[in-house]
N, C-alpha and C positions, 0 to 999 in steps of 0.2 A: 495484658493488665494483670499485677503479682499483685497476689493473695495473702494471708495472714503470714504466710511461709514464707515469703521471699518471690515465689516460682513465678514466673511466667507464662500467660496461656499461650498460644497453639495461635492467638488468633488474632493478635497482635501483637507490634516487630516495637522490638527495647531502640528505644527514638528514631522510630518516623514522626517525620512535625504530618500529620490531616492532611491529604489533600483539597483543593475546596473549587469547585467546578462554577466556574461563572460563563457570567449569559454571553458575554463575553467571546470562549473558550463554548456553548453553543453553539454561538451559530457563527464560527469559524469552523466545525466539526461537521453539522449541517451538512453547511457548504461542500468543506471537500468530500464526506462522503457521497452528496450529491454530482460531485464528480468525479468521481471513482466510475458510482457509475451508470456515467454517461458514455464512460472513456472505453466499458468494458461491451457495456449495449450495443454500441457505433463501430466498433470494432469487429464484435461478433456479430454484427448484421453483414460486416463487409465480405466480412468469409464466406456468409450462407451465404449472400447474391455470387461469390467467382467461382464457390461447390457448385451453384446451379442452377447455373447459367453459363450453356459451353461457351459462350462467345465473347464472354470473355475472357479467357483463359488464353492471356497474352503473352513475351515476355516482358513486359512492363506489367501486369497484373500480380505475371509471380513475386515480385518485387513489393510489388503492396502488396500484398499477404503475409511476406515479413516483414512491413512496420505487419501489420496488421500485429500476429503474433508476437510481437515485440511488446507492444503497445500492453496489449492484456500482457505479460507478464507485467510491467512495472504494474500498474496497475494494481495488480493486487498480490504480486508480493512490495511493493517500494509505496503507494499512493494509500494505500489500502491503511496500513499502522499508524504513518504519520498524520492519517484521517485520527485514527484515534490513540495521537501523539493530542497532540490539537485539541482533540473534543480536553483529554482527560490536563491540559499543563504540562506543568515539571516531574509529572510524577507518569512512569511508565507501567503497567499493567502483566507486562508478561515475561519480566524475568531477564537475568542480563544473559544466560548461554539464546534468547530467540534477538532481542536489543545488538549483537556483532552477525548472527543468522539478516536479521533485518537494514542491518549496514552492508553486510558485504552481497543482498541483491537491492539497493538503493543502489550503492555506484555499478554494481556490474548490471546490473539491465540494462541504466540509464546507461551505461556507453559501451554497452552491444547494440542501443539503437540509435546512437551518437553514427556508430560507426558504420548503420547501417544506412545513413541518410548521406554520411561520407563519398562509402561506395556509389551510389549511384552520380552523381558529380562532376 
């Protein structure tokens, strides 16, 4: 916001349009946050089960561990930011640098997960 001398305060970006959060954004963002939490908790339960029960330690279950770790990485590094973006709509609250990092992890972790699945086939 400009004062009488034409100075811009650091609390407002010049030329930026205010973002509006609609009910649709809230619903979609909330559903995506629930999916992220279920993904993280479910895969952590798989990891705990395989760690705590020695009878589950087989060659195939190490593959399951690999998939669970990859799914947790996707949920933390890609899905959580997508849920936040869905909540805010077109507004990205994390800055340009973290946007580039998010895109890198979004594509990278998903491709790694695909490769894990293909290696089993």
